[in-house]
C-alpha positions as CSV (number, residue, x, y, z in Angstrom):
1,M,8.7,-23.1,-7.0
2,T,7.4,-19.5,-6.7
3,Y,6.2,-17.5,-3.9
4,I,2.9,-18.0,-4.2
5,K,3.1,-21.1,-4.3
6,W,5.7,-21.3,-0.9
7,L,2.3,-19.4,0.5
8,I,-0.7,-21.9,-0.1
9,E,1.5,-25.0,0.8
10,R,2.2,-23.0,4.2
11,K,-0.1,-24.3,6.5
12,T,-2.5,-22.5,9.0
13,P,-3.2,-24.9,11.8
14,M,-6.4,-24.2,14.0
15,V,-5.3,-23.6,17.2
16,D,-5.2,-20.9,19.2
17,F,-4.4,-17.2,17.9
18,T,-2.0,-14.4,18.7
19,V,-1.0,-11.0,16.7
20,E,1.7,-11.9,18.4
21,N,4.4,-12.9,15.0
22,V,1.7,-10.9,12.1
23,A,3.0,-8.4,14.8
24,F,6.8,-8.6,14.7
25,L,6.9,-10.0,10.5
26,L,5.0,-6.5,10.2
27,E,7.1,-4.6,11.9
28,K,10.6,-6.1,10.2
29,L,8.1,-4.4,6.4
30,N,7.7,-0.8,8.6
31,N,4.2,-1.4,10.0
32,P,2.8,-0.6,6.4
33,Q,-0.4,-1.4,7.9
34,D,0.0,2.3,10.1
35,R,0.8,4.2,6.8
36,I,-2.7,3.7,5.1
37,K,-6.0,4.4,6.2
38,T,-7.7,1.7,7.3
39,I,-11.7,0.5,8.2
40,H,-11.5,-2.6,10.1
41,I,-14.7,-5.0,9.8
42,S,-15.7,-7.8,11.9
43,G,-19.0,-10.2,12.6
44,T,-20.6,-13.2,11.7
45,N,-22.7,-12.8,8.8
46,G,-22.9,-9.9,6.0
47,K,-18.9,-8.4,6.4
48,G,-18.2,-9.4,2.9
49,S,-21.3,-7.4,1.8
50,L,-19.8,-4.6,4.1
51,V,-16.6,-4.6,2.2
52,F,-17.4,-4.6,-1.3
53,Y,-20.3,-1.4,-0.7
54,L,-18.0,0.7,0.8
55,E,-15.1,0.1,-1.5
56,N,-18.0,0.5,-4.7
57,A,-19.5,3.4,-3.3
58,L,-15.1,5.0,-2.9
59,F,-14.2,4.1,-6.3
60,F,-17.7,5.1,-7.7
61,N,-16.0,8.4,-6.4
62,N,-13.0,7.7,-8.1
63,Y,-10.5,7.4,-4.3
64,K,-8.1,4.4,-5.3
65,V,-9.8,2.2,-2.6
66,G,-7.7,-1.5,-1.6
67,T,-9.3,-4.3,0.3
68,F,-8.7,-7.3,1.9
69,T,-11.7,-10.1,2.7
70,S,-11.3,-14.6,3.4
71,P,-12.1,-17.0,2.3
72,Y,-11.1,-16.5,-1.6
73,M,-13.5,-17.4,-4.5
74,T,-11.2,-18.4,-7.3
75,D,-7.7,-18.1,-6.4
76,I,-5.5,-16.7,-3.6
77,N,-5.1,-13.4,-5.6
78,D,-8.5,-12.4,-5.1
79,S,-8.0,-11.5,-1.0
80,I,-6.3,-8.7,-2.1
81,E,-7.7,-6.1,-4.4
82,I,-7.8,-3.2,-5.4
83,N,-10.2,-1.0,-6.8
84,G,-12.2,-4.6,-7.8
85,Q,-8.8,-5.9,-10.0
86,K,-7.5,-8.8,-7.6
87,I,-3.7,-8.4,-7.3
88,S,-1.2,-9.9,-10.1
89,N,0.9,-12.8,-9.9
90,E,3.9,-10.7,-11.1
91,D,2.6,-7.4,-8.0
92,Y,2.2,-11.3,-5.7
93,E,5.1,-12.4,-6.0
94,N,7.4,-8.6,-5.8
95,V,5.3,-8.4,-2.6
96,L,6.5,-12.0,-0.6
97,A,10.0,-12.0,-2.7
98,K,10.7,-9.0,0.0
99,I,8.5,-11.4,2.7
100,Y,9.7,-15.1,2.3
101,P,13.6,-14.5,3.6
102,I,11.7,-12.6,6.9
103,V,9.7,-15.6,7.4
104,L,12.7,-18.1,7.0
105,E,14.4,-15.7,9.8
106,M,11.3,-16.5,11.7
107,D,11.4,-20.3,11.4
108,K,15.0,-20.4,12.9
109,I,13.5,-18.2,16.1
110,N,9.7,-20.7,16.3
111,K,8.6,-17.6,15.2
112,Y,6.2,-19.0,13.1
113,V,3.7,-17.2,11.3
114,T,0.4,-18.9,9.2
115,G,0.1,-18.9,5.4
116,F,-3.6,-16.6,6.3
117,E,-0.6,-14.3,9.0
118,I,1.6,-14.0,5.3
119,Q,-1.3,-12.9,3.1
120,V,-2.5,-10.5,6.1
121,A,1.3,-9.1,5.5
122,A,1.3,-9.0,2.2
123,A,-1.9,-7.2,1.5
124,F,-0.6,-4.5,4.3
125,L,2.2,-3.8,2.2
126,Y,1.3,-3.9,-1.7
127,F,-1.7,-1.3,-0.7
128,Y,0.6,1.0,0.6
129,E,3.7,0.4,-2.2
130,K,0.5,1.2,-4.2
131,K,-0.5,3.9,-2.2
132,V,-4.7,3.1,-1.7
133,D,-6.3,6.2,-0.8
134,V,-8.1,3.5,1.9
135,A,-7.5,-0.3,3.0
136,I,-11.0,-2.1,3.9
137,I,-9.7,-4.8,6.2
138,E,-12.2,-7.8,6.5
139,V,-11.5,-10.2,9.5
140,G,-10.5,-13.3,9.6
141,M,-12.7,-15.6,12.3
142,G,-13.3,-13.2,15.7
143,G,-11.3,-10.0,15.4
144,R,-9.7,-10.1,18.9
145,F,-6.4,-11.9,18.8
146,D,-6.9,-12.4,14.3
147,A,-4.2,-11.9,12.5
148,T,-5.6,-8.5,10.6
149,N,-6.0,-6.4,14.3
150,V,-2.8,-5.0,14.6
151,M,-3.6,-1.7,12.7
152,K,-3.0,1.1,16.0
153,S,-5.4,2.9,14.4
154,P,-7.7,2.5,11.5
155,L,-9.9,5.1,10.8
156,L,-13.4,2.5,12.2
157,S,-14.1,-0.4,13.1
158,A,-17.3,-2.2,11.8
159,F,-19.6,-5.0,13.2
160,T,-21.7,-6.6,10.8
161,S,-24.7,-9.2,11.8
162,I,-23.0,-11.1,15.4
163,S,-24.1,-14.6,16.5
164,L,-23.2,-18.0,17.0
165,D,-20.9,-19.6,15.4
166,H,-16.9,-21.0,15.2
167,A,-18.0,-21.3,19.0
168,N,-15.1,-24.0,19.0
169,L,-12.4,-21.1,18.8
170,L,-14.6,-18.0,19.4
171,G,-16.9,-18.5,22.6
172,K,-19.7,-21.1,23.5
173,T,-22.2,-17.8,24.2
174,L,-23.2,-14.9,22.0
175,K,-21.0,-12.6,25.4
176,E,-17.6,-14.5,24.4
177,I,-18.4,-14.4,21.2
178,A,-19.1,-10.4,20.8
179,W,-16.0,-10.0,23.9
180,N,-13.8,-11.3,21.3
181,K,-15.1,-9.7,18.0
182,G,-15.2,-6.5,19.5
183,G,-11.3,-6.4,20.4
184,I,-10.9,-4.0,17.0
185,I,-12.0,-1.2,18.7
186,K,-9.7,1.0,19.7
187,K,-9.0,3.9,21.7
188,S,-10.9,6.8,20.2
189,R,-12.2,5.6,16.7
190,P,-15.7,5.4,16.2
191,T,-17.7,1.6,16.7
192,F,-20.5,1.0,14.1
193,L,-23.0,-1.3,14.2
194,Y,-25.5,-3.4,13.2
195,P,-28.7,-3.6,14.6
196,Q,-28.0,-6.5,17.4
197,K,-29.5,-8.5,19.9
198,D,-29.1,-6.9,23.4
199,E,-26.4,-9.2,25.1
200,V,-24.0,-8.5,22.4
201,Y,-24.8,-4.8,22.1
202,K,-24.2,-4.8,25.9
203,E,-20.1,-6.4,25.8
204,L,-19.5,-4.0,22.3
205,K,-20.7,-1.2,24.7
206,E,-18.1,-1.6,27.1
207,I,-15.3,-2.4,25.4
208,A,-15.9,0.9,23.6
209,D,-16.5,2.4,26.6
210,G,-13.5,1.9,27.6
211,N,-11.3,2.9,24.5
212,N,-13.7,5.9,24.1
213,S,-14.5,4.6,21.1
214,E,-18.4,6.7,19.9
215,I,-20.8,4.4,19.0
216,Y,-22.5,5.2,15.8
217,K,-26.0,2.3,15.7
218,F,-29.0,2.7,14.3
219,D,-32.8,0.4,14.2
220,F,-34.5,-1.4,11.4
221,S,-37.3,0.6,12.2
222,E,-35.2,3.6,9.8
223,I,-34.9,1.2,6.7
224,N,-38.1,1.7,4.6
225,I,-37.9,-1.0,1.7
226,I,-39.4,0.0,-1.1
227,N,-39.4,-3.5,-3.5
228,E,-37.5,-6.5,-3.0
229,D,-37.5,-9.3,-5.3
230,I,-35.1,-11.4,-7.5
231,N,-33.2,-8.2,-9.0
232,G,-32.5,-6.7,-5.6
233,N,-33.5,-4.4,-3.6
234,E,-35.2,-0.7,-3.1
235,F,-35.0,0.9,0.1
236,S,-34.8,4.6,1.5
237,F,-31.8,5.0,5.0
238,R,-31.9,8.4,6.1
239,E,-31.2,11.0,4.1
240,Y,-30.8,8.3,1.6
241,K,-33.5,8.0,-0.4
242,N,-34.6,5.0,-2.8
243,V,-31.4,3.5,-2.6
244,R,-30.7,0.0,-4.9
245,T,-29.0,-3.3,-4.4
246,S,-28.4,-6.0,-6.4
247,L,-27.6,-8.2,-3.7
248,I,-30.4,-10.0,-3.0
249,G,-32.2,-10.3,0.4
250,R,-33.8,-7.9,2.5
251,H,-30.3,-8.3,4.6
252,Q,-28.5,-6.9,2.1
253,A,-30.4,-3.6,2.7
254,Y,-29.8,-3.5,6.2
255,N,-26.1,-4.2,5.5
256,A,-25.9,-1.4,3.1
257,S,-27.3,0.6,5.3
258,L,-25.1,0.6,7.4
259,A,-22.2,1.1,4.9
260,L,-24.5,4.2,4.1
261,S,-23.9,5.3,8.2
262,I,-20.6,4.5,7.6
263,L,-20.4,6.9,4.7
264,S,-22.0,9.7,6.1
265,Y,-18.9,10.0,8.2
266,L,-16.2,9.0,6.1
267,K,-17.3,12.5,4.7
268,N,-15.0,14.4,7.3
269,F,-12.2,12.5,5.4
270,F,-12.9,12.1,2.1
271,V,-14.8,14.3,-0.8
272,L,-18.7,11.9,-1.1
273,D,-21.1,12.6,-3.6
274,D,-24.2,10.6,-2.6
275,E,-25.5,9.7,-6.3
276,K,-22.2,8.3,-6.8
277,I,-22.4,6.4,-3.8
278,R,-25.8,5.4,-4.2
279,Q,-23.8,4.1,-8.3
280,G,-21.1,2.0,-6.6
281,I,-23.8,0.2,-3.7
282,Y,-26.1,-0.7,-6.7
283,K,-23.0,-1.8,-8.9
284,T,-22.1,-4.2,-5.8
285,T,-22.4,-7.8,-6.1
286,N,-20.5,-10.6,-3.7
287,P,-20.3,-13.9,-5.1
288,A,-21.8,-16.8,-3.3
289,R,-24.5,-14.6,-1.7
290,L,-27.8,-15.4,-2.8
291,E,-25.9,-15.5,-6.7
292,I,-27.5,-16.9,-9.8
293,I,-25.1,-18.1,-11.6
294,S,-27.2,-19.4,-14.0
295,D,-31.1,-19.2,-15.3
296,K,-30.7,-22.6,-17.0
297,P,-30.6,-24.1,-15.5
298,L,-31.8,-21.9,-12.6
299,I,-29.3,-22.8,-10.1
300,L,-28.5,-20.6,-7.0
301,M,-25.4,-20.4,-4.7
302,D,-25.0,-19.2,-0.9
303,G,-22.5,-19.7,0.7
304,S,-24.6,-20.2,4.2
305,H,-22.8,-22.1,7.5
306,N,-24.7,-21.2,10.0
307,E,-27.6,-20.7,11.4
308,E,-28.7,-16.8,10.9
309,S,-27.5,-16.7,7.5
310,I,-29.5,-20.4,6.7
311,N,-32.3,-18.2,8.2
312,S,-31.9,-15.7,5.5
313,L,-31.7,-18.5,2.9
314,I,-34.9,-20.1,3.5
315,S,-36.5,-16.2,3.7
316,N,-35.4,-15.7,0.1
317,L,-36.7,-18.7,-1.2
318,D,-40.1,-17.2,-1.9
319,K,-39.3,-14.8,-4.9
320,F,-37.7,-17.7,-7.1
321,N,-40.6,-19.3,-8.6
322,Y,-39.6,-23.2,-9.6
323,E,-41.1,-26.6,-9.0
324,K,-39.0,-28.4,-7.2
325,L,-35.8,-27.6,-4.7
326,I,-33.2,-29.9,-5.8
327,L,-30.4,-29.1,-2.7
328,G,-26.8,-29.2,-3.1
329,F,-25.0,-29.6,0.1
330,S,-21.8,-29.9,2.2
331,I,-21.0,-28.3,5.1
332,L,-18.0,-27.8,8.1
333,R,-17.7,-30.7,10.7
334,D,-17.6,-27.7,13.3
335,K,-20.8,-26.0,11.9
336,E,-24.3,-26.5,13.8
337,R,-24.4,-29.5,11.4
338,E,-27.9,-30.5,13.0
339,K,-30.0,-27.2,13.4
340,I,-28.8,-26.1,9.3
341,I,-29.6,-29.3,8.5
342,K,-33.0,-29.8,10.1
343,K,-34.1,-25.8,8.2
344,L,-33.8,-27.4,4.8
345,A,-34.2,-30.5,5.1
346,K,-38.0,-29.2,5.0
347,Y,-37.3,-27.7,1.6
348,A,-35.8,-30.0,-0.1
349,D,-37.2,-32.1,-2.5
350,T,-33.8,-33.8,-3.5
351,V,-30.9,-33.8,-2.0
352,V,-26.8,-34.1,-3.1
353,L,-24.6,-34.1,-0.8
354,T,-20.7,-34.2,-0.9
355,E,-17.3,-33.5,1.1
356,I,-15.5,-30.3,1.3
357,D,-11.9,-29.8,0.2
358,S,-11.1,-29.0,4.1
359,D,-9.2,-31.2,6.2
360,R,-12.0,-29.7,8.5
361,K,-14.9,-31.2,5.8
362,S,-18.1,-33.1,6.9
363,D,-18.4,-37.5,6.6
364,I,-20.8,-37.5,4.1
365,N,-21.7,-40.7,5.3
366,D,-22.3,-38.9,8.6
367,L,-24.6,-36.2,6.5
368,C,-26.6,-38.3,5.0
369,N,-27.6,-39.9,8.5
370,I,-28.4,-36.8,9.5
371,F,-30.5,-35.7,7.2
372,K,-32.2,-39.2,7.2
373,S,-33.6,-38.3,11.0
374,Y,-35.2,-35.2,9.5
375,T,-36.6,-36.0,5.7
376,D,-37.4,-39.0,3.9
377,K,-36.9,-37.4,0.4
378,K,-34.0,-39.1,-2.1
379,I,-30.6,-38.6,-0.8
380,Y,-27.4,-38.8,-3.0
381,M,-24.2,-39.2,-2.3
382,E,-21.2,-37.8,-3.9
383,T,-17.8,-37.2,-2.0
384,D,-16.7,-35.7,-5.9
385,I,-17.6,-32.2,-6.1
386,E,-18.0,-32.6,-9.7
387,K,-20.2,-35.5,-9.4
388,A,-22.1,-34.2,-6.8
389,V,-23.0,-30.4,-8.9
390,N,-23.0,-32.4,-12.3
391,K,-25.9,-35.0,-10.2
392,T,-27.9,-31.9,-9.7
393,L,-27.7,-31.0,-13.1
394,E,-29.2,-34.9,-13.9
395,L,-31.7,-35.0,-11.7
396,S,-32.9,-31.5,-12.1
397,S,-36.0,-30.0,-14.8
398,K,-36.2,-26.7,-16.4
399,K,-38.6,-25.5,-13.8
400,D,-36.6,-26.7,-11.3
401,L,-34.3,-24.8,-8.6
402,I,-31.1,-25.9,-7.5
403,L,-29.3,-25.1,-4.5
404,W,-25.3,-25.2,-2.9
405,C,-25.1,-23.8,0.0
406,G,-23.5,-25.2,3.1
407,S,-19.7,-23.5,2.9
408,L,-17.6,-20.7,0.9
409,Y,-15.3,-23.3,0.7
410,L,-17.5,-25.4,-1.3
411,M,-19.0,-22.6,-3.1
412,K,-15.5,-21.9,-4.7
413,D,-14.8,-25.2,-6.6
414,I,-18.2,-25.2,-7.1
415,R,-18.5,-21.7,-8.4
416,H,-15.2,-22.7,-10.9
417,F,-16.9,-26.0,-11.9
418,L,-20.3,-24.0,-13.7
419,K,-18.2,-21.4,-14.8
420,N,-16.3,-23.9,-17.1
421,H,-19.3,-26.1,-17.4
422,K,-20.2,-26.2,-21.1
């Protein structure tokens, strides 16, 4: 058995999380996370986009940039990248070979480390061994108790938009969720904020003040949207004029503005050219975020899985020209299914449901019953994901839009199938 197969099969129970065991593992590895420059990113929506905006802007300025993101889109190697290149099987095996015996010893003393925690440790060790100039680390879930929250002093902490999600694990109110995510704020290290709801901002500010962390924030009014369409955005923000994104949706101009505010600060540590920053922002892509996976037929994929991200998705549908909308959908059962389905049902002319390959999947019959509460349009059910995708293709004409959404885990499987579909 390869070490990668061992890692994939290592369970990550959805229970109360702590950083104690992963910190123990990293200490045995001589704490690689504290021997490199790091940036820590949390939030509800937009984390991955922010990671890749920063990565590309720094890469275009000739820096060696590590990124850790989740969940992965193609295979487990995707989560760990340097300059956009995922870790090779050989490098992953070499890194895991150093981690494996430590984990076995920890198992003997009842210090269980999850599969995700091992991924985190592997990323830090890999980035240290490859001598990256900086590593940008995306929180897996929450922040305070997340496995990534083991860096003593990152260059900065940043927060994308925060809204209700994972309420069963992170808290049932915005204040509780902000407290959980705010746990990544570190003493005397700056905090960068996307424009937040008052309740969220007050909680993050209280945490930042308690850690002598200076807050850098901006308002939507500082962003001038010049153009937005299916090719992306053009906008101006502070000293950055006529910046372009390839990522679709006004929210991506907002995410890019957060990246630009961070990059202005990073000029204290790196030599950064503004034109190269702009090139990096424009070249940034992010799979399954309003991604056009095919234009014949027109297929749009979006990993939106909470109310805020669904609202963003819906607000961008009018950018596309189509006659009928064929909606492909599934969602994890711990999400706000009723609210999300109620919103989507208004726009779908036909619905195709499937089930996600996860212990947290929604039963397809439950989803069907919820949809029937909000639409009288035809609903098809295919538990097999490939059959569900083929059903959407079969139902569509050249002038229709096929939209798949509801879960990044679902997008991973659908994207893989469509990329290989002839």
